[in-house]
C-alpha positions, 0 to 999 in steps of 0.5 A, a space after each residue: 507520469 511520475 516525474 509529474 506527480 513529484 512535481 505537483 507535490 514538489 517531491 522533485 529534489 527527494 525522490 528520483 526514478 530508477 528503471 531497475 531489470 531483475 526486481 521481484 516488485 512491479 514498484 518499490 521505493 528504496 530510501 538512502 538514510 547516509 542521502 536522505 533520498 531516496 528512488 523509486 524503483 520499477 521494473 524493466 520492462 514496465 507491465 503497467 498498463 496506463 490506466 492503472 499506473 496513475 493508481 499504483 503513482 497514489 499507492 507507491 508516492 501517494 500514499 507511502 511516501 506522503 507518510 514516511 515524509 509526513 512522519 519528520 513532523 510528528 513527535 515520535 519521529 524517530 521516537 516510537 519506543 518511546 511513544 509506544 507505537 505500535 508496527 503500521 505495515 496491516 495499516 500502510 499496506 492497506 491504506 495504499 491498497 485502497 488508494 490505488 483503487 480512489 481513481 478507479 471508482 470515480 471513474 465508474 470502473 469497477 475497484 474490485 481489490 482482487 489483488 489483494 484478496 488473491 495476495 491473502 490467498 496465496 499466503 496462505 496456500 503457500 503455508 501447505 503447498 510447494 512452491 511447483 505445487 503453489 504456481 499450479 494451483 493459482 493457475 486458475 487466477 492467474 492464467 499467463 505463466 511468467 506473472 504467475 512465477 512472479 508471483 509465486 517467487 514473490 512468496 517462496 522469497 528467502 527459502 532455502 528448499 522450495 519444495 517445502 512448504 512455507 512462505 512470506 505471509 506478508 501478504 496477508 497483510 494488504 487487504 486485513 488493513 484494506 478491510 479494516 481500513 473500509 470497515 471503519 472509515 466514517 469514523 477515521 480521522 482520514 488526515 491524521 492518517 497521512 502525518 506519517 507512519 501509523 497504525 489505525 490503532 496508534 492514531 485513535 489513541 487520545 493523547 496521540 491525537 492531542 499531538 497531531 501536525 497536521 500543519 505542516 504535512 503534505 496530502 496528495 491531491 486526491 484527499 484535496 475533495 476529501 467528499 469526493 475522497 470518502 465518496 469513492 469510499 464507499 463505492 470501493 467498500 460495496 464494490 467489495 461487501 465490504 459494510 461500515 462498522 458502526 459506533 
């Protein structure tokens, strides 16, 4: 499935798929600046069901990697400071999380942002609880002990003393970014979001809109029918009780 997806985009020479034991994240994409090639790392053994896997690929390749690929065609490429480009991590992760659910919405299933919400909750609780306390607290949401262990390990990794409160709070950006994107979806330049590693705030700046290069970029297949894509966003927003902002 990964290989077919890469071939459809013409990325087969840029990305390789690597099965990797003992990595924390189920899937990650790493980049080698020397060779300019990237690698999709999948934890071995894989834990995805077939139905969810395509959404994961839409997240990792159809959003993250495409934005990284398209960045090279923009005037701010390697000149982010000159163009005063802000951190785009919230937009990056929120956009990808929503795109991961597009096919779920099309299939008539329930596109809940539960994983993003759980990341937000767990990151907050990590600031108050030890590793063991957080592991026990999350039992009400994650009944599998192995999955819970991996979830808490992700939050507590890097801490010297895991019996103390604290954690990696970056994971809160998934829900924050998803909510911001869905609230503003009707007024956003959706194609513009695919042009590079760009935040919603920067995308809306007139000086950035004037120089956006949309001619050379790659786009994922799920936005080829924009009306259908926007319909999926409406379903995702409605399912998660996120009303649009009115200008």
